[in-house]
HTML snippet that shows the backbone in 3Dmol.js (N, CA, C, O; Angstrom):
<script src="https://3Dmol.org/build/3Dmol-min.js"></script>
<div id="view" style="width:600px;height:400px;position:relative"></div>
<script>
const pdb = `
ATOM      1  N   MET A   1      94.219 -21.517  15.759  1.00  0.00           N
ATOM      2  CA  MET A   1      95.538 -22.369  15.723  1.00  0.00           C
ATOM      3  C   MET A   1      95.918 -22.903  16.985  1.00  0.00           C
ATOM      4  O   MET A   1      95.893 -22.002  17.823  1.00  0.00           O
ATOM      5  N   THR A   2      96.246 -23.955  17.447  1.00  0.00           N
ATOM      6  CA  THR A   2      96.935 -24.044  18.812  1.00  0.00           C
ATOM      7  C   THR A   2      98.487 -24.301  18.605  1.00  0.00           C
ATOM      8  O   THR A   2      99.121 -24.425  17.557  1.00  0.00           O
ATOM      9  N   LYS A   3      98.833 -24.335  19.698  1.00  0.00           N
ATOM     10  CA  LYS A   3     100.393 -24.059  19.792  1.00  0.00           C
ATOM     11  C   LYS A   3     101.045 -25.479  19.251  1.00  0.00           C
ATOM     12  O   LYS A   3     102.096 -25.532  18.613  1.00  0.00           O
ATOM     13  N   ASP A   4     100.428 -26.354  19.531  1.00  0.00           N
ATOM     14  CA  ASP A   4     100.741 -27.811  18.965  1.00  0.00           C
ATOM     15  C   ASP A   4     100.730 -27.658  16.979  1.00  0.00           C
ATOM     16  O   ASP A   4     101.639 -27.971  16.210  1.00  0.00           O
ATOM     17  N   GLU A   5      99.709 -27.222  16.734  1.00  0.00           N
ATOM     18  CA  GLU A   5      99.553 -26.870  15.296  1.00  0.00           C
ATOM     19  C   GLU A   5     100.515 -25.919  14.702  1.00  0.00           C
ATOM     20  O   GLU A   5     101.175 -26.065  13.674  1.00  0.00           O
ATOM     21  N   LEU A   6     100.485 -24.951  15.496  1.00  0.00           N
ATOM     22  CA  LEU A   6     101.605 -24.012  15.192  1.00  0.00           C
ATOM     23  C   LEU A   6     103.043 -24.367  15.087  1.00  0.00           C
ATOM     24  O   LEU A   6     103.754 -23.831  14.237  1.00  0.00           O
ATOM     25  N   ARG A   7     103.683 -25.618  16.268  1.00  0.00           N
ATOM     26  CA  ARG A   7     104.872 -25.994  16.224  1.00  0.00           C
ATOM     27  C   ARG A   7     104.948 -26.532  15.036  1.00  0.00           C
ATOM     28  O   ARG A   7     105.833 -26.226  14.237  1.00  0.00           O
ATOM     29  N   ALA A   8     103.896 -27.514  14.762  1.00  0.00           N
ATOM     30  CA  ALA A   8     104.267 -28.458  13.603  1.00  0.00           C
ATOM     31  C   ALA A   8     104.457 -27.499  12.184  1.00  0.00           C
ATOM     32  O   ALA A   8     105.231 -27.847  11.292  1.00  0.00           O
ATOM     33  N   GLN A   9     103.877 -26.611  12.132  1.00  0.00           N
ATOM     34  CA  GLN A   9     103.459 -26.001  11.088  1.00  0.00           C
ATOM     35  C   GLN A   9     105.377 -25.195  10.866  1.00  0.00           C
ATOM     36  O   GLN A   9     105.974 -24.979   9.811  1.00  0.00           O
ATOM     37  N   LEU A  10     105.718 -25.014  11.920  1.00  0.00           N
ATOM     38  CA  LEU A  10     107.276 -23.912  11.681  1.00  0.00           C
ATOM     39  C   LEU A  10     108.072 -25.199  11.614  1.00  0.00           C
ATOM     40  O   LEU A  10     109.122 -25.048  10.989  1.00  0.00           O
ATOM     41  N   GLU A  11     107.879 -26.385  12.066  1.00  0.00           N
ATOM     42  CA  GLU A  11     108.901 -27.491  11.911  1.00  0.00           C
ATOM     43  C   GLU A  11     108.971 -28.289  10.587  1.00  0.00           C
ATOM     44  O   GLU A  11     109.867 -29.067  10.261  1.00  0.00           O
ATOM     45  N   ARG A  12     107.822 -27.944   9.855  1.00  0.00           N
ATOM     46  CA  ARG A  12     107.854 -28.186   8.442  1.00  0.00           C
ATOM     47  C   ARG A  12     108.341 -27.282   7.634  1.00  0.00           C
ATOM     48  O   ARG A  12     109.053 -27.580   6.675  1.00  0.00           O
ATOM     49  N   GLN A  13     107.951 -25.879   7.991  1.00  0.00           N
ATOM     50  CA  GLN A  13     108.546 -25.134   7.428  1.00  0.00           C
ATOM     51  C   GLN A  13     110.262 -24.779   7.448  1.00  0.00           C
ATOM     52  O   GLN A  13     110.982 -24.185   6.646  1.00  0.00           O
ATOM     53  N   GLU A  14     110.505 -25.389   8.654  1.00  0.00           N
ATOM     54  CA  GLU A  14     112.209 -25.611   9.050  1.00  0.00           C
ATOM     55  C   GLU A  14     112.643 -26.417   8.077  1.00  0.00           C
ATOM     56  O   GLU A  14     113.590 -25.966   7.434  1.00  0.00           O
ATOM     57  N   GLN A  15     112.167 -27.670   7.714  1.00  0.00           N
ATOM     58  CA  GLN A  15     112.342 -28.770   6.918  1.00  0.00           C
ATOM     59  C   GLN A  15     112.525 -28.375   5.667  1.00  0.00           C
ATOM     60  O   GLN A  15     113.535 -28.520   4.977  1.00  0.00           O
ATOM     61  N   ARG A  16     111.546 -27.885   5.403  1.00  0.00           N
ATOM     62  CA  ARG A  16     111.637 -27.315   4.276  1.00  0.00           C
ATOM     63  C   ARG A  16     112.520 -26.574   3.747  1.00  0.00           C
ATOM     64  O   ARG A  16     113.068 -26.818   2.672  1.00  0.00           O
ATOM     65  N   TYR A  17     112.783 -25.383   4.619  1.00  0.00           N
ATOM     66  CA  TYR A  17     114.117 -24.520   3.671  1.00  0.00           C
ATOM     67  C   TYR A  17     115.350 -25.406   4.035  1.00  0.00           C
ATOM     68  O   TYR A  17     116.371 -25.120   3.409  1.00  0.00           O
ATOM     69  N   LYS A  18     115.444 -26.451   4.950  1.00  0.00           N
ATOM     70  CA  LYS A  18     116.539 -27.077   4.705  1.00  0.00           C
ATOM     71  C   LYS A  18     117.008 -27.925   3.688  1.00  0.00           C
ATOM     72  O   LYS A  18     118.183 -28.065   3.347  1.00  0.00           O
ATOM     73  N   ASP A  19     115.650 -28.688   3.054  1.00  0.00           N
ATOM     74  CA  ASP A  19     115.709 -29.154   2.074  1.00  0.00           C
ATOM     75  C   ASP A  19     116.015 -28.185   0.716  1.00  0.00           C
ATOM     76  O   ASP A  19     117.014 -28.302   0.007  1.00  0.00           O
ATOM     77  N   VAL A  20     115.103 -27.361   0.551  1.00  0.00           N
ATOM     78  CA  VAL A  20     115.548 -26.278  -0.652  1.00  0.00           C
ATOM     79  C   VAL A  20     116.691 -25.574  -0.945  1.00  0.00           C
ATOM     80  O   VAL A  20     117.272 -25.461  -2.024  1.00  0.00           O
ATOM     81  N   TYR A  21     117.062 -24.911   0.611  1.00  0.00           N
ATOM     82  CA  TYR A  21     118.292 -24.028   0.593  1.00  0.00           C
ATOM     83  C   TYR A  21     119.444 -24.526   1.027  1.00  0.00           C
ATOM     84  O   TYR A  21     120.514 -23.950   0.830  1.00  0.00           O
ATOM     85  N   GLY A  22     119.342 -25.543   1.604  1.00  0.00           N
ATOM     86  CA  GLY A  22     120.356 -26.153   2.488  1.00  0.00           C
ATOM     87  C   GLY A  22     121.073 -25.656   3.229  1.00  0.00           C
ATOM     88  O   GLY A  22     122.285 -25.861   3.295  1.00  0.00           O
ATOM     89  N   GLY A  23     120.236 -24.706   4.101  1.00  0.00           N
ATOM     90  CA  GLY A  23     120.673 -23.854   5.218  1.00  0.00           C
ATOM     91  C   GLY A  23     120.459 -24.299   6.435  1.00  0.00           C
ATOM     92  O   GLY A  23     119.866 -25.319   6.787  1.00  0.00           O
ATOM     93  N   GLU A  24     121.127 -23.234   7.248  1.00  0.00           N
ATOM     94  CA  GLU A  24     120.498 -24.028   8.730  1.00  0.00           C
ATOM     95  C   GLU A  24     119.625 -22.792   9.441  1.00  0.00           C
ATOM     96  O   GLU A  24     119.609 -21.570   9.290  1.00  0.00           O
ATOM     97  N   VAL A  25     118.946 -23.688  10.248  1.00  0.00           N
ATOM     98  CA  VAL A  25     117.850 -22.447  11.126  1.00  0.00           C
ATOM     99  C   VAL A  25     118.386 -22.441  12.619  1.00  0.00           C
ATOM    100  O   VAL A  25     118.531 -23.460  13.294  1.00  0.00           O
ATOM    101  N   THR A  26     118.636 -21.262  13.002  1.00  0.00           N
ATOM    102  CA  THR A  26     118.926 -21.218  14.294  1.00  0.00           C
ATOM    103  C   THR A  26     117.609 -20.153  15.240  1.00  0.00           C
ATOM    104  O   THR A  26     117.210 -18.995  15.111  1.00  0.00           O
ATOM    105  N   THR A  27     117.363 -21.001  15.936  1.00  0.00           N
ATOM    106  CA  THR A  27     115.844 -20.427  16.786  1.00  0.00           C
ATOM    107  C   THR A  27     116.516 -19.700  17.858  1.00  0.00           C
ATOM    108  O   THR A  27     117.630 -20.064  18.235  1.00  0.00           O
ATOM    109  N   TYR A  28     115.992 -18.821  18.314  1.00  0.00           N
ATOM    110  CA  TYR A  28     116.337 -17.624  19.597  1.00  0.00           C
ATOM    111  C   TYR A  28     115.048 -17.986  20.403  1.00  0.00           C
ATOM    112  O   TYR A  28     113.995 -18.367  19.893  1.00  0.00           O
ATOM    113  N   ALA A  29     115.310 -17.791  21.886  1.00  0.00           N
ATOM    114  CA  ALA A  29     114.618 -17.566  22.685  1.00  0.00           C
ATOM    115  C   ALA A  29     113.766 -16.032  22.922  1.00  0.00           C
ATOM    116  O   ALA A  29     114.454 -15.078  23.284  1.00  0.00           O
ATOM    117  N   ALA A  30     112.646 -15.879  22.763  1.00  0.00           N
ATOM    118  CA  ALA A  30     111.784 -14.796  22.841  1.00  0.00           C
ATOM    119  C   ALA A  30     112.631 -13.477  23.880  1.00  0.00           C
ATOM    120  O   ALA A  30     113.046 -13.825  24.986  1.00  0.00           O
ATOM    121  N   GLN A  31     112.750 -12.590  23.601  1.00  0.00           N
ATOM    122  CA  GLN A  31     113.311 -11.362  24.569  1.00  0.00           C
ATOM    123  C   GLN A  31     112.530 -10.837  25.508  1.00  0.00           C
ATOM    124  O   GLN A  31     111.791  -9.897  25.215  1.00  0.00           O
ATOM    125  N   PRO A  32     112.570 -11.397  26.885  1.00  0.00           N
ATOM    126  CA  PRO A  32     111.670 -10.918  27.769  1.00  0.00           C
ATOM    127  C   PRO A  32     111.222  -9.310  27.480  1.00  0.00           C
ATOM    128  O   PRO A  32     111.969  -8.589  26.818  1.00  0.00           O
ATOM    129  N   ASP A  33     109.832  -8.763  28.078  1.00  0.00           N
ATOM    130  CA  ASP A  33     109.408  -7.240  27.750  1.00  0.00           C
ATOM    131  C   ASP A  33     110.012  -6.627  28.858  1.00  0.00           C
ATOM    132  O   ASP A  33     110.254  -7.159  29.941  1.00  0.00           O
ATOM    133  N   PRO A  34     110.289  -5.210  28.435  1.00  0.00           N
ATOM    134  CA  PRO A  34     111.384  -4.344  29.558  1.00  0.00           C
ATOM    135  C   PRO A  34     110.365  -4.200  30.335  1.00  0.00           C
ATOM    136  O   PRO A  34     109.188  -4.326  29.998  1.00  0.00           O
ATOM    137  N   GLU A  35     111.099  -3.722  32.231  1.00  0.00           N
ATOM    138  CA  GLU A  35     110.263  -3.707  33.030  1.00  0.00           C
ATOM    139  C   GLU A  35     109.864  -2.649  33.055  1.00  0.00           C
ATOM    140  O   GLU A  35     110.531  -1.752  32.539  1.00  0.00           O
ATOM    141  N   ARG A  36     108.492  -2.349  33.732  1.00  0.00           N
ATOM    142  CA  ARG A  36     107.945  -1.136  33.385  1.00  0.00           C
ATOM    143  C   ARG A  36     107.935  -0.490  34.458  1.00  0.00           C
ATOM    144  O   ARG A  36     107.344  -1.090  35.356  1.00  0.00           O
ATOM    145  N   LYS A  37     108.570   1.021  34.886  1.00  0.00           N
ATOM    146  CA  LYS A  37     108.706   1.631  35.773  1.00  0.00           C
ATOM    147  C   LYS A  37     107.453   2.186  36.556  1.00  0.00           C
ATOM    148  O   LYS A  37     106.513   2.556  35.852  1.00  0.00           O
ATOM    149  N   PRO A  38     107.328   2.286  37.887  1.00  0.00           N
ATOM    150  CA  PRO A  38     106.201   2.534  38.344  1.00  0.00           C
ATOM    151  C   PRO A  38     105.971   3.895  37.942  1.00  0.00           C
ATOM    152  O   PRO A  38     106.802   4.789  37.788  1.00  0.00           O
ATOM    153  N   TRP A  39     104.177   3.934  37.730  1.00  0.00           N
ATOM    154  CA  TRP A  39     103.948   5.379  37.530  1.00  0.00           C
ATOM    155  C   TRP A  39     103.984   6.145  38.531  1.00  0.00           C
ATOM    156  O   TRP A  39     103.568   5.860  39.654  1.00  0.00           O
ATOM    157  N   ARG A  40     104.705   7.621  38.040  1.00  0.00           N
ATOM    158  CA  ARG A  40     104.684   8.416  39.246  1.00  0.00           C
ATOM    159  C   ARG A  40     103.870   9.810  39.094  1.00  0.00           C
ATOM    160  O   ARG A  40     104.002  10.330  37.986  1.00  0.00           O
ATOM    161  N   LYS A  41     103.018  10.530  40.057  1.00  0.00           N
ATOM    162  CA  LYS A  41     102.322  11.825  39.783  1.00  0.00           C
ATOM    163  C   LYS A  41     103.277  12.657  39.880  1.00  0.00           C
ATOM    164  O   LYS A  41     104.151  12.816  40.733  1.00  0.00           O
ATOM    165  N   ARG A  42     102.996  13.254  38.783  1.00  0.00           N
ATOM    166  CA  ARG A  42     103.754  14.727  38.837  1.00  0.00           C
ATOM    167  C   ARG A  42     103.317  15.851  39.348  1.00  0.00           C
ATOM    168  O   ARG A  42     102.202  16.194  38.954  1.00  0.00           O
ATOM    169  N   ALA A  43     103.847  16.535  40.104  1.00  0.00           N
ATOM    170  CA  ALA A  43     103.334  17.724  41.125  1.00  0.00           C
ATOM    171  C   ALA A  43     102.647  18.642  40.700  1.00  0.00           C
ATOM    172  O   ALA A  43     103.336  19.301  39.922  1.00  0.00           O
ATOM    173  N   SER A  44     101.489  19.110  40.809  1.00  0.00           N
ATOM    174  CA  SER A  44     100.940  20.089  40.252  1.00  0.00           C
ATOM    175  C   SER A  44     101.533  21.220  40.735  1.00  0.00           C
ATOM    176  O   SER A  44     102.400  21.164  41.607  1.00  0.00           O
ATOM    177  N   VAL A  45     100.939  22.795  39.992  1.00  0.00           N
ATOM    178  CA  VAL A  45     101.585  23.898  40.780  1.00  0.00           C
ATOM    179  C   VAL A  45     101.143  24.143  42.388  1.00  0.00           C
ATOM    180  O   VAL A  45     101.740  24.757  43.272  1.00  0.00           O
ATOM    181  N   LEU A  46      99.834  23.404  42.413  1.00  0.00           N
ATOM    182  CA  LEU A  46      99.323  23.942  44.114  1.00  0.00           C
ATOM    183  C   LEU A  46     100.258  22.972  44.699  1.00  0.00           C
ATOM    184  O   LEU A  46     101.133  23.658  45.228  1.00  0.00           O
ATOM    185  N   ASP A  47     100.471  21.968  44.841  1.00  0.00           N
ATOM    186  CA  ASP A  47     101.298  20.772  45.044  1.00  0.00           C
ATOM    187  C   ASP A  47     102.721  21.549  45.378  1.00  0.00           C
ATOM    188  O   ASP A  47     103.201  21.476  46.509  1.00  0.00           O
ATOM    189  N   GLN A  48     103.282  22.202  44.454  1.00  0.00           N
ATOM    190  CA  GLN A  48     104.644  22.805  44.592  1.00  0.00           C
ATOM    191  C   GLN A  48     104.542  23.838  45.282  1.00  0.00           C
ATOM    192  O   GLN A  48     105.497  24.123  46.005  1.00  0.00           O
ATOM    193  N   ALA A  49     103.426  24.654  45.266  1.00  0.00           N
ATOM    194  CA  ALA A  49     103.444  25.824  45.955  1.00  0.00           C
ATOM    195  C   ALA A  49     103.146  25.484  47.746  1.00  0.00           C
ATOM    196  O   ALA A  49     103.568  26.061  48.748  1.00  0.00           O
ATOM    197  N   PHE A  50     102.280  24.350  47.581  1.00  0.00           N
ATOM    198  CA  PHE A  50     101.801  23.736  49.230  1.00  0.00           C
ATOM    199  C   PHE A  50     103.882  23.377  49.893  1.00  0.00           C
ATOM    200  O   PHE A  50     104.420  23.597  50.978  1.00  0.00           O
ATOM    201  N   ALA A  51     104.322  22.886  48.819  1.00  0.00           N
ATOM    202  CA  ALA A  51     105.813  22.240  49.242  1.00  0.00           C
ATOM    203  C   ALA A  51     106.618  23.645  49.834  1.00  0.00           C
ATOM    204  O   ALA A  51     107.259  23.719  50.883  1.00  0.00           O
ATOM    205  N   GLU A  52     106.440  24.457  49.081  1.00  0.00           N
ATOM    206  CA  GLU A  52     107.225  25.524  48.974  1.00  0.00           C
ATOM    207  C   GLU A  52     107.081  26.337  50.729  1.00  0.00           C
ATOM    208  O   GLU A  52     107.960  26.757  51.482  1.00  0.00           O
ATOM    209  N   GLU A  53     105.399  26.284  50.884  1.00  0.00           N
ATOM    210  CA  GLU A  53     104.962  27.218  51.996  1.00  0.00           C
ATOM    211  C   GLU A  53     105.509  26.130  53.218  1.00  0.00           C
ATOM    212  O   GLU A  53     105.772  26.638  54.308  1.00  0.00           O
ATOM    213  N   LEU A  54     105.669  24.777  53.068  1.00  0.00           N
ATOM    214  CA  LEU A  54     106.320  23.872  54.201  1.00  0.00           C
ATOM    215  C   LEU A  54     107.125  24.258  54.392  1.00  0.00           C
ATOM    216  O   LEU A  54     107.354  24.700  55.518  1.00  0.00           O
ATOM    217  N   GLN A  55     108.221  24.326  53.171  1.00  0.00           N
ATOM    218  CA  GLN A  55     109.545  24.684  53.764  1.00  0.00           C
ATOM    219  C   GLN A  55     110.055  25.961  54.425  1.00  0.00           C
ATOM    220  O   GLN A  55     110.877  26.118  55.328  1.00  0.00           O
ATOM    221  N   LYS A  56     109.245  26.932  53.633  1.00  0.00           N
ATOM    222  CA  LYS A  56     109.462  28.149  54.396  1.00  0.00           C
ATOM    223  C   LYS A  56     108.720  28.044  56.012  1.00  0.00           C
ATOM    224  O   LYS A  56     109.266  28.856  56.759  1.00  0.00           O
ATOM    225  N   ASN A  57     108.033  27.544  56.447  1.00  0.00           N
ATOM    226  CA  ASN A  57     107.420  27.216  57.709  1.00  0.00           C
ATOM    227  C   ASN A  57     108.572  26.485  58.447  1.00  0.00           C
ATOM    228  O   ASN A  57     108.843  26.967  59.547  1.00  0.00           O
ATOM    229  N   ALA A  58     109.377  25.299  58.009  1.00  0.00           N
ATOM    230  CA  ALA A  58     110.281  24.785  58.502  1.00  0.00           C
ATOM    231  C   ALA A  58     111.321  25.697  58.953  1.00  0.00           C
ATOM    232  O   ALA A  58     111.911  25.572  60.026  1.00  0.00           O
ATOM    233  N   LYS A  59     111.598  26.937  57.808  1.00  0.00           N
ATOM    234  CA  LYS A  59     112.667  27.421  58.130  1.00  0.00           C
ATOM    235  C   LYS A  59     112.645  28.769  59.300  1.00  0.00           C
ATOM    236  O   LYS A  59     113.485  29.379  59.962  1.00  0.00           O
ATOM    237  N   GLY A  60     111.106  28.810  59.096  1.00  0.00           N
ATOM    238  CA  GLY A  60     110.637  29.980  60.103  1.00  0.00           C
ATOM    239  C   GLY A  60     110.575  28.919  61.371  1.00  0.00           C
ATOM    240  O   GLY A  60     111.283  29.403  62.254  1.00  0.00           O
ATOM    241  N   THR A  61     110.243  28.185  61.629  1.00  0.00           N
ATOM    242  CA  THR A  61     110.190  27.222  63.096  1.00  0.00           C
ATOM    243  C   THR A  61     111.972  26.864  63.199  1.00  0.00           C
ATOM    244  O   THR A  61     111.852  25.932  63.995  1.00  0.00           O
ATOM    245  N   GLN A  62     112.864  26.913  63.058  1.00  0.00           N
ATOM    246  CA  GLN A  62     114.024  26.292  62.926  1.00  0.00           C
ATOM    247  C   GLN A  62     114.685  27.834  63.558  1.00  0.00           C
ATOM    248  O   GLN A  62     115.463  27.902  64.510  1.00  0.00           O
ATOM    249  N   ALA A  63     114.158  29.002  62.769  1.00  0.00           N
ATOM    250  CA  ALA A  63     114.869  30.281  63.397  1.00  0.00           C
ATOM    251  C   ALA A  63     114.374  30.827  64.517  1.00  0.00           C
ATOM    252  O   ALA A  63     115.080  31.351  65.379  1.00  0.00           O
ATOM    253  N   THR A  64     113.043  30.726  64.566  1.00  0.00           N
ATOM    254  CA  THR A  64     112.511  31.392  65.922  1.00  0.00           C
ATOM    255  C   THR A  64     112.117  30.381  66.924  1.00  0.00           C
ATOM    256  O   THR A  64     111.808  30.547  68.104  1.00  0.00           O
ATOM    257  N   GLY A  65     112.197  29.172  66.138  1.00  0.00           N
ATOM    258  CA  GLY A  65     112.026  28.170  67.575  1.00  0.00           C
ATOM    259  C   GLY A  65     110.380  27.985  68.139  1.00  0.00           C
ATOM    260  O   GLY A  65     109.975  27.440  69.166  1.00  0.00           O
ATOM    261  N   ALA A  66     109.640  28.654  67.060  1.00  0.00           N
ATOM    262  CA  ALA A  66     107.823  28.860  67.603  1.00  0.00           C
ATOM    263  C   ALA A  66     107.018  28.374  66.313  1.00  0.00           C
ATOM    264  O   ALA A  66     107.400  28.720  65.195  1.00  0.00           O
ATOM    265  N   LEU A  67     106.363  27.903  66.417  1.00  0.00           N
ATOM    266  CA  LEU A  67     105.356  26.785  65.609  1.00  0.00           C
ATOM    267  C   LEU A  67     104.489  27.845  64.959  1.00  0.00           C
ATOM    268  O   LEU A  67     104.007  28.684  65.719  1.00  0.00           O
ATOM    269  N   THR A  68     104.205  27.936  63.592  1.00  0.00           N
ATOM    270  CA  THR A  68     103.357  29.036  62.938  1.00  0.00           C
ATOM    271  C   THR A  68     102.255  28.157  62.395  1.00  0.00           C
ATOM    272  O   THR A  68     102.553  26.963  62.359  1.00  0.00           O
ATOM    273  N   PRO A  69     101.201  28.437  62.018  1.00  0.00           N
ATOM    274  CA  PRO A  69      99.745  27.809  61.538  1.00  0.00           C
ATOM    275  C   PRO A  69     100.430  27.671  59.892  1.00  0.00           C
ATOM    276  O   PRO A  69     101.188  28.381  59.230  1.00  0.00           O
ATOM    277  N   ILE A  70      99.689  26.310  59.642  1.00  0.00           N
ATOM    278  CA  ILE A  70      99.780  26.190  58.203  1.00  0.00           C
ATOM    279  C   ILE A  70      98.631  25.974  57.495  1.00  0.00           C
ATOM    280  O   ILE A  70      97.928  24.987  57.713  1.00  0.00           O
ATOM    281  N   HIS A  71      98.335  26.902  56.566  1.00  0.00           N
ATOM    282  CA  HIS A  71      96.854  26.808  55.668  1.00  0.00           C
ATOM    283  C   HIS A  71      96.820  25.804  54.800  1.00  0.00           C
ATOM    284  O   HIS A  71      97.587  25.802  53.837  1.00  0.00           O
ATOM    285  N   HIS A  72      95.715  24.569  55.069  1.00  0.00           N
ATOM    286  CA  HIS A  72      95.322  23.675  54.124  1.00  0.00           C
ATOM    287  C   HIS A  72      94.371  24.286  53.133  1.00  0.00           C
ATOM    288  O   HIS A  72      93.588  25.234  53.198  1.00  0.00           O
ATOM    289  N   ARG A  73      94.744  23.306  52.059  1.00  0.00           N
ATOM    290  CA  ARG A  73      93.511  23.547  50.887  1.00  0.00           C
ATOM    291  C   ARG A  73      92.354  23.082  51.536  1.00  0.00           C
ATOM    292  O   ARG A  73      92.623  22.355  52.493  1.00  0.00           O
ATOM    293  N   PRO A  74      91.279  23.241  51.353  1.00  0.00           N
ATOM    294  CA  PRO A  74      90.062  22.507  51.504  1.00  0.00           C
ATOM    295  C   PRO A  74      89.847  21.491  51.043  1.00  0.00           C
ATOM    296  O   PRO A  74      89.970  21.358  49.825  1.00  0.00           O
ATOM    297  N   GLY A  75      89.476  20.485  51.804  1.00  0.00           N
ATOM    298  CA  GLY A  75      89.221  19.318  51.432  1.00  0.00           C
ATOM    299  C   GLY A  75      90.550  18.494  51.143  1.00  0.00           C
ATOM    300  O   GLY A  75      90.472  17.329  50.752  1.00  0.00           O
ATOM    301  N   THR A  76      91.372  18.919  51.277  1.00  0.00           N
ATOM    302  CA  THR A  76      92.666  17.790  51.045  1.00  0.00           C
ATOM    303  C   THR A  76      93.000  16.986  52.462  1.00  0.00           C
ATOM    304  O   THR A  76      93.763  16.026  52.352  1.00  0.00           O
ATOM    305  N   CYS A  77      92.623  17.220  53.435  1.00  0.00           N
ATOM    306  CA  CYS A  77      92.681  16.546  54.780  1.00  0.00           C
ATOM    307  C   CYS A  77      91.547  16.244  55.561  1.00  0.00           C
ATOM    308  O   CYS A  77      90.986  17.150  56.177  1.00  0.00           O
ATOM    309  N   ILE A  78      91.284  15.493  55.595  1.00  0.00           N
ATOM    310  CA  ILE A  78      90.080  14.647  56.627  1.00  0.00           C
ATOM    311  C   ILE A  78      89.853  15.230  58.008  1.00  0.00           C
ATOM    312  O   ILE A  78      88.759  15.493  58.506  1.00  0.00           O
ATOM    313  N   ASN A  79      91.193  15.410  58.615  1.00  0.00           N
ATOM    314  CA  ASN A  79      91.504  15.737  60.036  1.00  0.00           C
ATOM    315  C   ASN A  79      91.807  17.504  59.991  1.00  0.00           C
ATOM    316  O   ASN A  79      91.911  18.262  60.956  1.00  0.00           O
ATOM    317  N   ALA A  80      91.881  17.762  58.814  1.00  0.00           N
ATOM    318  CA  ALA A  80      92.119  19.446  58.889  1.00  0.00           C
ATOM    319  C   ALA A  80      90.870  20.089  59.849  1.00  0.00           C
ATOM    320  O   ALA A  80      89.760  19.560  59.790  1.00  0.00           O
ATOM    321  N   VAL A  81      91.073  21.077  60.598  1.00  0.00           N
ATOM    322  CA  VAL A  81      90.145  21.597  61.411  1.00  0.00           C
ATOM    323  C   VAL A  81      90.138  23.345  60.839  1.00  0.00           C
ATOM    324  O   VAL A  81      91.211  23.896  60.590  1.00  0.00           O
ATOM    325  N   PRO A  82      89.216  23.856  60.730  1.00  0.00           N
ATOM    326  CA  PRO A  82      89.432  24.997  60.172  1.00  0.00           C
ATOM    327  C   PRO A  82      89.629  26.159  61.474  1.00  0.00           C
ATOM    328  O   PRO A  82      88.951  26.038  62.495  1.00  0.00           O
ATOM    329  N   TRP A  83      90.485  27.122  61.335  1.00  0.00           N
ATOM    330  CA  TRP A  83      90.976  27.843  62.345  1.00  0.00           C
ATOM    331  C   TRP A  83      89.949  28.424  63.057  1.00  0.00           C
ATOM    332  O   TRP A  83      90.013  28.459  64.285  1.00  0.00           O
ATOM    333  N   THR A  84      89.024  28.878  62.464  1.00  0.00           N
ATOM    334  CA  THR A  84      87.755  29.663  63.207  1.00  0.00           C
ATOM    335  C   THR A  84      87.340  28.551  64.300  1.00  0.00           C
ATOM    336  O   THR A  84      87.077  29.060  65.389  1.00  0.00           O
ATOM    337  N   ILE A  85      87.255  27.527  64.267  1.00  0.00           N
ATOM    338  CA  ILE A  85      86.688  27.031  65.464  1.00  0.00           C
ATOM    339  C   ILE A  85      87.845  26.330  66.338  1.00  0.00           C
ATOM    340  O   ILE A  85      87.468  25.723  67.340  1.00  0.00           O
ATOM    341  N   LEU A  86      88.743  26.350  66.148  1.00  0.00           N
ATOM    342  CA  LEU A  86      89.979  26.330  67.086  1.00  0.00           C
ATOM    343  C   LEU A  86      90.274  27.312  67.521  1.00  0.00           C
ATOM    344  O   LEU A  86      91.210  27.108  68.293  1.00  0.00           O
ATOM    345  N   ALA A  87      89.879  28.883  67.468  1.00  0.00           N
ATOM    346  CA  ALA A  87      90.001  30.189  67.908  1.00  0.00           C
ATOM    347  C   ALA A  87      88.618  30.463  68.966  1.00  0.00           C
ATOM    348  O   ALA A  87      88.584  31.376  69.791  1.00  0.00           O
ATOM    349  N   ALA A  88      87.531  29.484  68.745  1.00  0.00           N
ATOM    350  CA  ALA A  88      86.387  29.708  69.205  1.00  0.00           C
ATOM    351  C   ALA A  88      86.340  28.980  70.773  1.00  0.00           C
ATOM    352  O   ALA A  88      85.735  29.289  71.799  1.00  0.00           O
ATOM    353  N   SER A  89      87.111  28.067  70.495  1.00  0.00           N
ATOM    354  CA  SER A  89      87.145  26.965  71.693  1.00  0.00           C
ATOM    355  C   SER A  89      87.918  27.521  72.619  1.00  0.00           C
ATOM    356  O   SER A  89      88.147  26.926  73.672  1.00  0.00           O
TER     357      SER A  89
END
`;
const viewer = $3Dmol.createViewer("view");
viewer.addModel(pdb, "pdb");
viewer.setStyle({}, {cartoon: {color: "spectrum"}});
viewer.zoomTo();
viewer.render();
</script>
C-alpha cells in the first residue's frame, strides 16, 4: 500500500464517519521520537581502582612535590614502557 492509497483510504473513512455518526474528525501531527541520550560506558572495577590510584598519586605529588611511578595495566596503553626497560637504560 502506497502513501497515496493510504491517504485515500483515510479520507474515505473520515467521510464515512462524518456521514454515519455526524461527528467531527480531528487530525494530529505525529509526536516526535524522544531524543536518545548518548551511550555512556560504566566504569568497571578495574577502571575505578585505576582512578583511585591516580587520585592517590596526585595527592602524594601535591604533598611531597615528587613524582611517583604509576603502574599501568598491561596492554592498556600503546606508549607504556615497562619499568624494567627504563631501569636498564
